[in-house]
C-alpha positions as CSV (number, residue, x, y, z in Angstrom):
1,X,-0.4,-10.5,-30.6
2,X,0.7,-13.5,-32.7
3,X,-1.0,-16.8,-32.0
4,X,0.7,-19.1,-29.5
5,X,2.2,-22.2,-31.1
6,X,0.9,-25.4,-29.5
7,X,3.5,-27.5,-27.9
8,X,3.6,-31.1,-26.8
9,X,2.0,-31.9,-23.4
10,X,5.2,-33.7,-22.3
11,X,8.4,-31.8,-22.7
12,X,11.4,-33.8,-24.1
13,X,13.3,-33.0,-20.9
14,X,10.5,-33.7,-18.6
15,X,12.1,-36.8,-17.0
16,X,15.4,-35.0,-16.5
17,X,13.6,-32.1,-14.8
18,X,11.5,-34.5,-12.7
19,X,14.6,-36.3,-11.5
20,X,16.3,-32.9,-10.6
21,X,13.2,-31.9,-8.7
22,X,13.3,-35.1,-6.7
23,X,17.0,-34.7,-5.9
24,X,16.4,-31.1,-4.8
25,X,13.6,-32.1,-2.5
26,X,15.8,-34.8,-1.0
27,X,18.7,-32.3,-0.5
28,X,16.3,-29.9,1.3
29,X,14.9,-32.6,3.6
30,X,18.5,-33.6,4.5
31,X,19.3,-30.0,5.4
32,X,16.1,-29.6,7.5
33,X,16.9,-32.9,9.3
34,X,20.4,-31.6,10.0
35,X,19.1,-28.3,11.4
36,X,16.5,-30.0,13.6
37,X,19.2,-32.3,15.1
38,X,20.0,-30.4,18.3
39,X,22.9,-32.8,19.1
40,X,24.7,-31.5,16.0
41,X,24.2,-27.9,17.0
42,X,26.2,-27.9,20.2
43,X,28.3,-24.9,21.1
44,X,31.1,-24.2,23.6
45,X,28.6,-23.7,26.4
46,X,24.9,-24.2,27.2
47,X,23.8,-20.6,26.2
48,X,25.6,-20.9,22.8
49,X,24.1,-24.3,22.2
50,X,20.6,-23.1,22.8
51,X,21.1,-20.1,20.5
52,X,22.6,-22.2,17.8
53,X,19.7,-24.8,18.1
54,X,17.0,-22.1,18.0
55,X,18.6,-20.4,15.0
56,X,18.8,-23.8,13.2
57,X,15.2,-24.6,14.0
58,X,14.2,-21.2,12.6
59,X,16.1,-21.9,9.3
60,X,14.4,-25.4,9.2
61,X,11.0,-23.9,9.6
62,X,11.5,-21.3,6.9
63,X,12.8,-23.9,4.4
64,X,10.2,-26.5,5.1
65,X,7.5,-24.3,3.8
66,X,9.1,-24.4,0.3
67,X,9.8,-28.2,0.1
68,X,6.5,-28.8,-1.8
69,X,7.6,-26.2,-4.4
70,X,11.3,-25.6,-4.3
71,X,11.4,-23.6,-7.5
72,X,9.3,-22.4,-10.4
73,X,11.9,-21.7,-13.1
74,X,15.4,-22.1,-14.3
75,X,18.1,-20.2,-16.3
76,X,20.8,-21.8,-18.4
77,X,23.7,-19.4,-18.5
78,X,27.1,-19.3,-19.9
79,X,29.8,-17.4,-17.9
80,X,33.5,-17.5,-18.7
81,X,33.1,-20.3,-21.3
82,X,31.2,-22.5,-18.7
83,X,27.5,-23.4,-18.9
84,X,25.4,-24.0,-15.8
85,X,21.7,-24.1,-14.9
86,X,20.4,-22.0,-12.0
87,X,17.0,-22.8,-10.5
88,X,14.8,-19.9,-9.4
89,X,12.5,-20.1,-6.4
90,X,10.8,-18.1,-3.7
91,X,13.4,-19.0,-1.1
92,X,17.2,-19.4,-1.6
93,X,18.7,-22.8,-0.7
94,X,22.4,-23.6,-0.7
95,X,23.0,-27.3,-1.3
96,X,26.4,-27.9,0.3
97,X,26.7,-31.5,-1.0
98,X,25.8,-31.1,-4.7
99,X,24.3,-29.0,-7.5
100,X,20.7,-28.7,-6.2
101,X,20.7,-25.2,-4.9
102,X,18.0,-22.6,-5.5
103,X,18.5,-18.9,-6.2
104,X,15.9,-16.5,-4.7
105,X,13.7,-14.5,-7.1
106,X,14.6,-11.4,-5.2
107,X,18.3,-11.6,-6.1
108,X,19.9,-9.8,-9.0
109,X,20.4,-13.1,-10.8
110,X,16.8,-14.0,-10.1
111,X,15.8,-10.8,-11.9
112,X,17.2,-12.2,-15.2
113,X,14.5,-14.8,-15.2
114,X,11.8,-12.1,-15.8
115,X,13.6,-9.7,-18.0
116,X,14.2,-9.8,-21.8
117,X,18.0,-9.1,-21.5
118,X,20.3,-11.8,-22.9
119,X,23.6,-10.6,-21.3
120,X,24.8,-9.3,-18.0
121,X,28.0,-8.6,-16.1
122,X,28.3,-10.9,-13.0
123,X,29.8,-9.4,-9.9
124,X,32.9,-11.4,-10.3
125,X,33.5,-9.8,-13.7
126,X,33.4,-11.4,-17.1
127,X,30.4,-11.6,-19.3
128,X,27.3,-13.7,-18.8
129,X,24.9,-14.9,-21.6
130,X,21.4,-16.2,-21.1
131,X,21.1,-19.5,-23.1
132,X,17.6,-20.6,-21.9
133,X,14.7,-19.5,-19.7
134,X,12.4,-22.3,-18.5
135,X,9.2,-22.3,-16.5
136,X,8.7,-25.3,-14.2
137,X,5.2,-25.8,-12.8
138,X,5.6,-27.6,-9.5
139,X,3.0,-28.5,-6.9
140,X,3.0,-30.8,-3.9
141,X,6.5,-32.0,-4.8
142,X,5.5,-33.1,-8.3
143,X,6.5,-31.6,-11.7
144,X,3.4,-30.8,-13.6
145,X,4.7,-29.0,-16.7
146,X,7.8,-27.8,-18.4
147,X,7.6,-24.7,-20.6
148,X,10.5,-23.1,-22.4
149,X,10.2,-19.3,-22.5
150,X,13.5,-18.6,-24.4
151,X,15.9,-21.0,-25.9
152,X,18.7,-19.8,-28.2
153,X,19.0,-23.3,-29.7
154,X,15.3,-23.2,-30.7
155,X,15.4,-19.8,-32.3
156,X,15.1,-17.5,-29.2
157,X,11.7,-16.4,-27.9
158,X,9.2,-19.3,-27.9
159,X,6.0,-17.5,-26.9
160,X,6.0,-19.5,-23.8
161,X,5.9,-16.5,-21.4
162,X,2.5,-15.5,-22.8
163,X,1.3,-19.1,-22.7
164,X,2.2,-19.4,-19.0
165,X,0.6,-16.0,-18.2
166,X,-2.7,-16.9,-19.9
167,X,-2.7,-20.3,-18.1
168,X,-2.4,-18.5,-14.7
169,X,-5.0,-15.8,-15.7
170,X,-7.5,-18.6,-16.5
171,X,-7.5,-19.7,-12.9
172,X,-10.4,-18.9,-10.6
173,X,-10.1,-16.0,-8.2
174,X,-9.4,-16.6,-4.5
175,X,-10.4,-14.7,-1.4
176,X,-6.9,-13.1,-1.3
177,X,-4.5,-11.2,-3.6
178,X,-2.5,-13.2,-6.1
179,X,1.2,-14.0,-5.7
180,X,2.7,-13.2,-9.1
181,X,6.3,-14.2,-8.4
182,X,6.1,-17.0,-11.0
183,X,4.7,-14.8,-13.8
184,X,6.2,-11.3,-13.3
185,X,6.3,-9.7,-16.7
186,X,9.3,-7.6,-17.8
187,X,7.5,-4.3,-17.4
188,X,6.3,-5.3,-13.9
189,X,9.7,-6.6,-13.0
190,X,11.4,-3.3,-14.0
191,X,9.0,-1.3,-11.8
192,X,9.3,-3.7,-8.9
193,X,13.2,-3.5,-9.0
194,X,13.5,0.2,-9.6
195,X,16.7,1.3,-7.7
196,X,16.3,1.3,-3.9
197,X,16.3,4.7,-2.3
198,X,14.2,6.3,-5.0
199,X,10.6,7.2,-4.3
200,X,8.5,5.3,-7.0
201,X,5.0,6.2,-8.2
202,X,3.6,3.3,-10.2
203,X,0.7,4.4,-12.5
204,X,-1.4,1.5,-13.8
205,X,-4.9,0.8,-15.0
206,X,-7.3,-1.5,-13.2
207,X,-5.9,-5.0,-13.4
208,X,-2.3,-4.0,-14.3
209,X,-1.0,-5.7,-11.1
210,X,0.3,-2.5,-9.5
211,X,-0.9,-3.4,-6.0
212,X,0.7,-6.8,-6.2
213,X,3.8,-5.3,-7.6
214,X,4.0,-3.0,-4.7
215,X,3.9,-5.9,-2.2
216,X,6.6,-7.7,-4.2
217,X,8.8,-4.5,-4.3
218,X,8.5,-4.4,-0.5
219,X,9.6,-8.1,-0.3
220,X,12.5,-7.1,-2.6
221,X,13.4,-4.2,-0.4
222,X,13.8,-6.6,2.6
223,X,16.4,-8.6,0.9
224,X,19.9,-8.1,2.3
225,X,21.2,-7.4,-1.2
226,X,19.7,-3.9,-0.8
227,X,22.6,-3.0,1.5
228,X,22.0,0.3,3.3
229,X,18.5,0.5,1.8
230,X,17.4,-2.9,3.2
231,X,14.1,-2.6,5.0
232,X,13.1,-4.6,8.1
233,X,9.6,-6.1,7.7
234,X,8.5,-5.0,11.2
235,X,9.6,-1.4,10.4
236,X,7.5,-1.2,7.2
237,X,3.9,-0.2,6.6
238,X,1.4,-0.7,3.8
239,X,-1.6,1.7,3.6
240,X,-4.7,0.4,1.9
241,X,-7.9,2.5,1.2
242,X,-10.2,0.5,3.5
243,X,-10.1,-2.4,6.0
244,X,-11.8,-4.8,3.6
245,X,-9.0,-4.5,1.0
246,X,-6.4,-4.4,3.7
247,X,-7.5,-7.8,5.0
248,X,-7.8,-9.1,1.4
249,X,-4.3,-8.0,0.5
250,X,-2.5,-9.0,3.7
251,X,-3.0,-12.7,3.0
252,X,-0.2,-12.6,0.5
253,X,2.4,-11.4,3.0
254,X,3.4,-14.9,4.4
255,X,4.0,-16.2,0.9
256,X,6.4,-13.3,0.4
257,X,8.0,-13.8,3.8
258,X,6.8,-10.4,5.0
259,X,5.6,-11.3,8.5
260,X,5.5,-8.3,10.7
261,X,4.6,-5.7,8.1
262,X,1.8,-3.4,9.3
263,X,-1.1,-3.4,6.8
264,X,-3.6,-0.8,7.7
265,X,-5.6,2.2,6.5
266,X,-4.5,5.8,6.6
267,X,-7.4,6.5,9.0
268,X,-6.4,3.8,11.4
269,X,-2.7,4.7,11.3
270,X,-3.4,8.4,11.9
271,X,-5.9,7.9,14.7
272,X,-3.5,5.4,16.3
273,X,-0.7,7.9,16.2
274,X,-3.0,10.5,17.7
275,X,-3.9,8.1,20.5
276,X,-7.6,8.4,19.4
277,X,-8.3,4.8,18.2
278,X,-12.0,5.1,19.4
279,X,-12.5,8.3,17.3
280,X,-15.2,7.6,14.7
281,X,-14.0,8.6,11.2
282,X,-16.5,9.8,8.7
283,X,-16.3,10.7,5.0
284,X,-19.1,13.1,4.7
285,X,-17.8,14.4,1.3
286,X,-18.2,10.9,-0.2
287,X,-21.6,10.6,1.4
288,X,-22.7,13.9,-0.3
289,X,-21.2,12.9,-3.6
290,X,-23.1,9.5,-3.5
291,X,-26.4,10.9,-2.3
292,X,-26.8,14.6,-3.2
293,X,-28.0,15.5,-6.7
294,X,-27.2,19.2,-6.3
295,X,-24.1,19.7,-8.5
296,X,-23.4,23.2,-7.1
297,X,-23.2,21.8,-3.5
298,X,-21.2,18.8,-4.7
299,X,-18.7,21.0,-6.5
300,X,-18.3,23.2,-3.4
301,X,-17.7,20.2,-1.1
302,X,-15.2,18.8,-3.6
303,X,-13.2,22.1,-3.8
304,X,-13.1,22.5,0.0
305,X,-11.9,18.9,0.5
306,X,-9.1,19.5,-2.2
307,X,-8.0,22.7,-0.4
308,X,-7.9,20.9,3.0
309,X,-5.4,18.5,1.5
310,X,-3.3,21.1,-0.3
311,X,0.4,20.9,0.5
312,X,0.4,24.6,1.5
313,X,-1.7,23.7,4.5
314,X,1.5,22.2,6.1
315,X,3.0,25.7,6.3
316,X,-0.4,27.2,7.3
317,X,-0.4,24.8,10.3
318,X,3.3,25.6,11.0
319,X,2.7,29.3,11.0
320,X,-0.3,29.0,13.2
321,X,1.6,26.9,15.8
322,X,4.6,29.4,15.7
323,X,2.3,32.3,16.5
324,X,0.5,30.3,19.2
325,X,3.6,29.2,21.0
326,X,5.3,32.6,20.7
327,X,2.2,34.2,22.2
328,X,2.3,31.6,25.1
329,X,6.0,32.6,25.8
330,X,5.0,36.2,26.7
331,X,5.8,36.8,30.3
332,X,7.5,33.4,30.7
333,X,10.9,33.0,32.3
334,X,12.8,30.4,34.3
335,X,15.1,30.7,37.4
336,X,16.0,27.6,39.4
337,X,18.7,26.8,42.0
338,X,20.7,23.8,41.0
339,X,23.0,21.7,43.2
340,X,26.2,20.4,41.6
341,X,28.4,18.1,43.7
342,X,31.6,19.8,44.8
343,X,30.3,23.3,44.0
344,X,28.2,26.0,45.5
345,X,24.6,26.1,44.5
346,X,24.1,27.8,41.1
347,X,21.2,29.5,39.5
348,X,20.0,28.5,36.0
349,X,18.0,31.4,34.5
350,X,16.4,31.9,31.1
351,X,14.6,35.2,30.2
352,X,11.7,35.4,27.8
353,X,14.1,36.4,25.0
354,X,16.2,33.3,25.7
355,X,13.2,31.0,25.5
356,X,12.1,32.7,22.2
357,X,15.6,32.0,20.8
358,X,15.4,28.3,21.8
359,X,11.9,28.0,20.3
360,X,13.1,29.6,17.0
361,X,16.0,27.1,16.9
362,X,13.7,24.2,17.5
363,X,11.3,25.3,14.7
364,X,14.3,25.6,12.4
365,X,15.5,22.1,13.3
366,X,12.0,20.6,12.7
367,X,12.7,17.5,14.8
368,X,11.0,14.2,13.9
369,X,9.7,13.8,17.5
370,X,8.0,17.2,17.6
371,X,8.5,20.7,19.0
372,X,7.6,19.8,22.6
373,X,10.2,17.1,22.9
374,X,12.7,19.2,20.8
375,X,12.2,22.2,23.1
376,X,12.7,20.0,26.2
377,X,16.0,18.7,24.7
378,X,17.0,22.3,24.0
379,X,16.3,23.4,27.6
380,X,18.3,20.5,28.9
381,X,21.3,21.1,26.6
382,X,21.2,24.9,27.5
383,X,21.2,24.1,31.2
384,X,24.1,21.6,31.0
385,X,26.1,24.1,28.8
386,X,25.5,27.2,30.9
387,X,26.2,25.4,34.2
388,X,29.2,23.6,32.7
389,X,28.0,20.4,34.3
390,X,30.5,17.4,34.4
391,X,29.2,14.3,32.5
392,X,29.0,12.4,35.8
393,X,26.6,15.0,37.2
394,X,24.3,15.5,34.2
395,X,21.7,13.0,35.3
396,X,21.5,14.6,38.8
397,X,21.1,18.2,37.4
398,X,18.4,17.1,34.9
399,X,16.4,15.4,37.7
400,X,16.5,18.7,39.7
401,X,15.2,20.6,36.6
402,X,12.6,18.0,35.5
403,X,9.7,19.5,37.4
404,X,10.2,23.2,36.4
405,X,10.9,22.2,32.8
406,X,7.6,20.2,32.8
407,X,5.7,23.2,34.2
408,X,7.2,25.5,31.6
409,X,6.4,23.1,28.8
410,X,2.8,22.9,30.0
411,X,2.5,26.7,29.9
412,X,3.8,26.9,26.3
413,X,2.3,23.7,24.7
414,X,-0.8,23.1,26.8
415,X,-4.2,22.8,25.1
416,X,-2.6,22.0,21.8
417,X,-4.3,18.7,20.9
418,X,-4.5,17.8,17.2
419,X,-8.3,17.7,17.0
420,X,-9.1,20.9,18.9
421,X,-6.2,22.8,17.3
422,X,-7.3,21.8,13.8
423,X,-10.8,22.9,14.4
424,X,-9.7,26.1,16.0
425,X,-7.5,26.9,13.0
426,X,-10.4,26.1,10.5
427,X,-12.7,28.5,12.2
428,X,-10.4,31.4,12.5
429,X,-9.9,33.6,9.3
430,X,-7.0,35.4,10.9
431,X,-5.1,32.2,11.7
432,X,-5.8,30.8,8.2
433,X,-4.5,34.0,6.6
434,X,-1.4,34.4,8.9
435,X,0.9,32.5,6.5
436,X,0.0,34.6,3.5
437,X,-0.3,31.4,1.4
438,X,-4.1,31.4,1.1
439,X,-6.2,33.9,-0.9
440,X,-9.3,35.5,0.6
441,X,-11.4,33.3,-1.6
442,X,-9.7,30.2,-0.4
443,X,-10.1,31.3,3.3
444,X,-13.8,31.9,2.7
445,X,-14.1,28.4,1.2
446,X,-12.4,26.8,4.2
447,X,-14.8,28.7,6.5
448,X,-17.8,27.5,4.6
449,X,-19.8,24.3,5.4
450,X,-21.1,22.7,2.3
451,X,-21.7,19.4,4.3
452,X,-24.1,21.0,6.7
453,X,-26.9,18.7,5.4
454,X,-25.0,15.5,6.1
455,X,-25.5,14.2,9.6
456,X,-22.6,13.7,12.0
457,X,-22.2,11.0,14.6
458,X,-23.2,11.7,18.1
459,X,-19.9,10.5,19.6
460,X,-16.5,11.9,19.1
461,X,-15.6,12.0,15.4
462,X,-13.4,13.4,12.7
463,X,-13.8,13.6,8.9
464,X,-11.2,12.0,6.6
465,X,-10.6,15.5,5.0
466,X,-9.6,16.8,8.5
467,X,-7.2,14.0,9.4
468,X,-4.2,15.1,7.4
469,X,-4.4,18.5,9.2
470,X,-4.7,16.8,12.5
471,X,-1.7,14.7,11.6
472,X,0.2,17.9,10.7
473,X,-0.5,19.3,14.2
474,X,0.6,16.0,15.7
475,X,3.8,15.9,13.5
476,X,4.8,19.4,14.6
477,X,3.9,19.1,18.3
478,X,4.2,15.4,19.3
479,X,6.1,13.9,16.4
480,X,5.5,11.5,13.5
481,X,6.9,8.2,12.4
482,X,6.9,4.6,13.5
483,X,6.1,4.0,17.2
484,X,8.7,1.7,18.8
485,X,7.8,1.6,22.4
486,X,7.8,5.2,23.6
487,X,10.0,6.5,20.8
488,X,9.4,7.5,17.2
489,X,11.6,6.5,14.3
490,X,11.2,6.8,10.5
491,X,9.6,3.8,8.8
492,X,12.0,1.8,6.7
493,X,9.7,1.7,3.8
494,X,6.0,2.6,3.1
495,X,3.8,1.3,0.4
496,X,0.6,3.3,-0.5
497,X,-2.2,1.6,-2.4
498,X,-4.8,3.6,-4.3
499,X,-2.2,6.4,-4.2
500,X,-4.4,8.8,-6.3
501,X,-6.6,9.2,-3.2
502,X,-3.8,10.5,-0.9
503,X,-3.7,14.3,-0.6
504,X,-0.4,16.2,-1.3
505,X,-0.5,17.2,2.4
506,X,-0.6,13.6,3.4
507,X,2.3,12.8,1.1
508,X,4.4,15.6,2.7
509,X,3.7,14.1,6.1
510,X,4.5,10.6,5.0
511,X,7.7,11.9,3.6
512,X,8.6,13.1,7.1
513,X,7.7,9.8,8.6
514,X,9.7,7.6,6.3
515,X,13.4,7.2,5.4
516,X,14.3,9.5,2.5
517,X,13.4,7.8,-0.8
518,X,11.5,4.9,0.7
519,X,8.0,5.4,-0.5
520,X,6.2,3.3,-3.2
521,X,2.9,4.8,-4.4
522,X,0.5,2.7,-6.5
523,X,-2.4,4.3,-8.2
524,X,-4.3,5.3,-11.3
525,X,-5.4,8.9,-11.7
526,X,-8.0,7.8,-14.2
527,X,-10.0,5.7,-11.9
528,X,-9.9,7.8,-8.7
529,X,-13.2,7.6,-6.7
530,X,-11.9,9.9,-4.0
531,X,-10.4,12.6,-6.2
532,X,-11.5,15.2,-3.7
533,X,-8.8,13.9,-1.4
534,X,-6.1,13.2,-4.0
535,X,-3.7,15.1,-6.2
536,X,-4.6,16.6,-9.6
537,X,-1.4,15.1,-11.1
538,X,1.5,13.0,-10.2
539,X,3.6,16.2,-10.5
540,X,1.9,17.4,-7.3
541,X,3.2,14.3,-5.5
542,X,6.7,14.6,-7.0
543,X,6.9,18.1,-5.5
544,X,6.5,16.5,-2.0
545,X,8.7,13.4,-2.7
546,X,12.0,14.7,-4.0
547,X,13.3,12.7,-6.9
548,X,10.2,10.5,-7.2
549,X,10.0,8.5,-10.5
550,X,6.7,7.9,-12.2
551,X,6.6,4.4,-13.9
552,X,3.7,3.4,-16.0
553,X,2.2,-0.2,-16.4
554,X,0.5,-0.1,-19.7
555,X,-0.9,-3.6,-19.8
556,X,-3.9,-4.9,-17.8
557,X,-4.1,-8.6,-16.9
558,X,-7.2,-8.9,-14.8
559,X,-10.0,-9.4,-17.3
560,X,-10.9,-11.2,-20.5
561,X,-10.8,-9.3,-23.8
562,X,-14.6,-8.7,-23.7
563,X,-14.6,-7.2,-20.1
564,X,-11.5,-5.1,-20.8
565,X,-13.1,-3.7,-24.0
566,X,-16.3,-2.7,-22.1
567,X,-14.2,-1.0,-19.4
568,X,-12.2,0.9,-22.0
569,X,-15.5,2.0,-23.6
570,X,-16.6,3.6,-20.3
571,X,-13.2,5.1,-19.5
572,X,-12.8,6.7,-22.9
573,X,-15.6,9.2,-22.0
574,X,-13.3,10.9,-19.4
575,X,-9.8,9.5,-20.1
576,X,-9.1,10.0,-23.8
577,X,-5.4,9.9,-23.3
578,X,-5.4,6.3,-21.9
579,X,-3.2,3.8,-23.6
580,X,-4.0,0.5,-22.0
581,X,-3.4,-2.9,-23.6
582,X,-5.2,-6.0,-22.3
583,X,-4.1,-9.6,-22.5
584,X,-5.6,-11.3,-25.5
585,X,-7.6,-13.7,-23.4
586,X,-10.9,-14.7,-24.8
587,X,-13.9,-15.3,-22.6
588,X,-17.7,-15.2,-22.3
589,X,-19.5,-12.3,-23.8
590,X,-20.7,-9.6,-21.4
591,X,-24.2,-10.6,-20.2
592,X,-27.0,-8.1,-20.2
593,X,-30.2,-8.4,-18.2
594,X,-32.9,-5.7,-18.5
595,X,-36.5,-5.0,-19.6
596,X,-38.4,-6.2,-16.5
597,X,-40.2,-4.0,-13.9
598,X,-38.3,-5.7,-11.0
599,X,-34.5,-6.0,-10.8
600,X,-34.5,-8.8,-8.2
601,X,-35.4,-11.7,-10.5
602,X,-32.8,-10.4,-13.0
603,X,-30.1,-10.3,-10.4
604,X,-31.0,-13.8,-9.1
605,X,-30.9,-15.2,-12.7
606,X,-27.5,-13.5,-13.3
607,X,-26.2,-15.2,-10.1
608,X,-27.5,-18.6,-11.2
609,X,-26.0,-18.2,-14.7
610,X,-22.6,-17.3,-13.2
611,X,-22.7,-20.3,-11.0
612,X,-23.8,-22.5,-13.9
613,X,-20.7,-21.2,-15.8
614,X,-18.5,-22.6,-13.0
615,X,-17.8,-19.5,-10.9
616,X,-17.8,-19.5,-7.1
617,X,-16.4,-16.2,-6.1
618,X,-19.1,-13.8,-7.3
619,X,-19.8,-10.2,-6.4
620,X,-22.9,-8.2,-6.9
621,X,-21.7,-4.5,-7.0
622,X,-24.1,-1.8,-6.1
623,X,-24.0,2.0,-6.1
624,X,-24.5,2.5,-2.4
625,X,-24.1,0.6,0.8
626,X,-27.8,1.0,1.5
627,X,-28.6,-0.7,-1.8
628,X,-26.4,-3.6,-0.9
629,X,-28.0,-4.1,2.5
630,X,-31.5,-3.9,1.0
631,X,-30.9,-6.2,-1.9
632,X,-29.1,-8.7,0.2
633,X,-32.3,-9.2,2.3
634,X,-34.7,-9.1,-0.7
635,X,-32.7,-11.6,-2.8
636,X,-33.3,-14.3,-0.2
637,X,-36.9,-14.3,-1.5
638,X,-35.5,-15.4,-4.8
639,X,-33.4,-18.2,-3.4
640,X,-30.2,-16.2,-3.6
641,X,-28.1,-15.7,-0.4
642,X,-25.5,-13.0,-1.1
643,X,-23.5,-12.1,2.0
644,X,-23.4,-8.3,2.4
645,X,-20.2,-6.3,2.8
646,X,-21.4,-2.9,3.8
647,X,-18.8,-1.6,6.2
648,X,-15.1,-1.7,6.5
649,X,-15.4,-4.1,9.4
650,X,-16.7,-6.9,7.1
651,X,-14.2,-9.2,5.5
652,X,-14.3,-10.8,2.0
653,X,-13.9,-14.6,2.5
654,X,-15.0,-15.7,-0.9
655,X,-18.3,-17.0,-2.2
656,X,-21.3,-14.9,-3.2
657,X,-21.2,-11.4,-1.8
658,X,-22.9,-8.1,-2.4
659,X,-21.1,-4.8,-1.7
660,X,-21.0,-1.1,-2.8
661,X,-18.7,0.1,-5.4
662,X,-16.5,2.1,-3.0
663,X,-15.7,-1.2,-1.0
664,X,-15.3,-3.2,-4.2
665,X,-12.4,-1.0,-5.4
666,X,-9.2,-3.0,-5.5
667,X,-10.9,-6.4,-5.2
668,X,-11.3,-8.9,-8.0
669,X,-13.8,-11.8,-8.5
670,X,-14.3,-14.6,-10.9
671,X,-17.6,-13.1,-11.8
672,X,-19.2,-9.7,-11.1
673,X,-22.7,-8.4,-11.5
674,X,-23.3,-4.7,-11.8
675,X,-26.7,-3.9,-10.2
676,X,-28.7,-0.8,-11.1
677,X,-26.6,-0.4,-14.3
678,X,-28.6,2.5,-15.7
679,X,-28.4,6.3,-16.1
680,X,-30.7,6.9,-13.1
681,X,-28.1,5.2,-10.8
682,X,-25.0,6.4,-12.6
683,X,-25.6,9.9,-14.0
684,X,-24.2,10.0,-17.6
685,X,-23.6,13.8,-17.4
686,X,-21.3,13.6,-14.4
687,X,-17.7,12.4,-14.8
688,X,-17.6,11.1,-11.2
689,X,-20.5,8.8,-11.9
690,X,-18.9,7.4,-15.0
691,X,-15.8,6.7,-13.0
692,X,-17.9,4.8,-10.5
693,X,-19.5,2.8,-13.3
694,X,-16.0,1.9,-14.7
695,X,-14.8,0.7,-11.3
696,X,-18.0,-1.5,-10.9
697,X,-17.6,-3.0,-14.4
698,X,-13.9,-3.8,-14.0
699,X,-14.0,-6.1,-11.0
700,X,-14.5,-9.4,-12.9
701,X,-11.8,-11.7,-14.1
702,X,-13.8,-14.0,-16.4
703,X,-17.6,-13.3,-16.4
704,X,-19.5,-9.9,-16.2
705,X,-23.2,-9.2,-16.1
706,X,-25.0,-5.8,-16.3
707,X,-28.4,-5.7,-14.7
708,X,-31.1,-3.0,-14.9
709,X,-34.9,-3.2,-14.3
710,X,-35.3,-0.6,-17.1
711,X,-33.1,0.3,-19.9
712,X,-29.3,-0.3,-19.5
713,X,-26.9,2.6,-19.3
714,X,-26.1,4.1,-22.6
715,X,-22.4,3.4,-22.2
716,X,-22.9,-0.4,-21.9
717,X,-25.9,-1.2,-24.2
């Protein structure tokens, strides 16, 4: 990258921009005052007046949040021979009295601020030309800095975009995810605004901003400019890999005006849909991979977990349920006397063959709310049709048939709960083989128990590898989607973080639960820690999400040049095809602490050195949760108080923390310290262990330390 040309501290047009900012703030305050004046919002009657006043107060509250920073950039454009300057902010503002309006970043015009294009066609026709792009740093109603990004009168690209980006990246980390609206790069902007209605898979290395871009795409989807594809925040869901990261990421939502979006984990969403919130969810495969050194046993557990998440299992479950329900139909029939006003009593009768036909039709229709509800609807429709019931009498007839229908439904669908049915299927070779989709070898693998040495909880539990199958049973029998009271409807849009850890089976089920084309998946196949659950390639996901587009973010922004280079060195041992470019941001050299018999004083010294360098949000990353718990207590003897995050129930609130690598995934810190950074902890011969080491070493923004009592790992010496 070429060197950034230094520019004056004070921009020549600083005073003009400061005056425009002052006038914009004044216009906003006038508008807020107008909206808050209830006497001016009077309607024809009391009810209308109250509604108008409440709506105005809501508008005032939304705008007041943005008065301290009305905008962050501007565009000088020429359209139809006339030049004008458009100011870009997080919230649109129409100034009815003058030229101090603000265009939302989510709008099509707002997109021009981030892109490299110099011309566009406005909706009203003609041709538009970009004359200048300008960054305006505003805080607490004051203009701090003016930076031109592009100016055709000054020769075009000024290098200012990179300058602004580096300035932002130099900032200390916070206890929440960053809002990148002000510094979206062209590559990120394109991914974020990929045409609505198309499933998008965003592949990006650690620090490429893919998770943040996913949140911003969701905000973009909620803009009314999306038309039929517009998403309602309350009808959207974001799935994060664990509760620690979910809480960390959710703090950005208010800044993006995404109140009401559900941010949760796949496990919490699935158990909630099953009505089993108190079910304890385990990940015994991960426990085995982290603790067992028997590679044969680890490989067997990995293969079984992958097979449980195979997309073919959806039809294995479907075939199993088809056989089960058809068997339950044997000997069943229905014959009921029905009273219809104005007629003699009639008999509504269905033979076993009639019931079988209805069940076949329901399976073919594959209703969102499940076979049981679909079969009930089919029974009701058949009754109304055969009896030729007038519309006025339909409710009466259905009330008479409600009890016998409920009894029949119980006989067919009883004892089919997701947990019991999944375990019944996984213990029955005949049921597994009924679909003809699985080989004898695969059936034998599913019946095996490579996790027998890993303890299970005493209370009711389910393993994460079983949950997609349980969700499949639920989807077919009781329905799947967003719960709105007692009904189910498709989600408007779903965002999946760490998408490389979602099985193809889960993708197929999420496709059923969401509007067609409204899934955004964010991940990196090269840094998957839970590959036993995820797809082997994005092509496997595209098979489940028809028309899905894979977009690649090739640049990483998180870390300094020194930290990025170290991460690339580790990743190159298992990801030779990677092409990741870092930002040329210089920082401290990676610190190495080793050569002592005891790791504790080395860790304590690393913490003190990080703090002396000015860092406050610091993480000590360990290999296992047990290591984090032990070291947290022992470090207090060395005047170091690192708060442990060892379960998903803990929350990252900033400061000095110690946590295992599986919970650190997705988080970022001003400084990070990798504990136990040696080959005894991270086995050099196992690719999975090298992936763990990469994740641990890529958490830091500015300062990284590697600590080992003995010799450091060969990949980082």
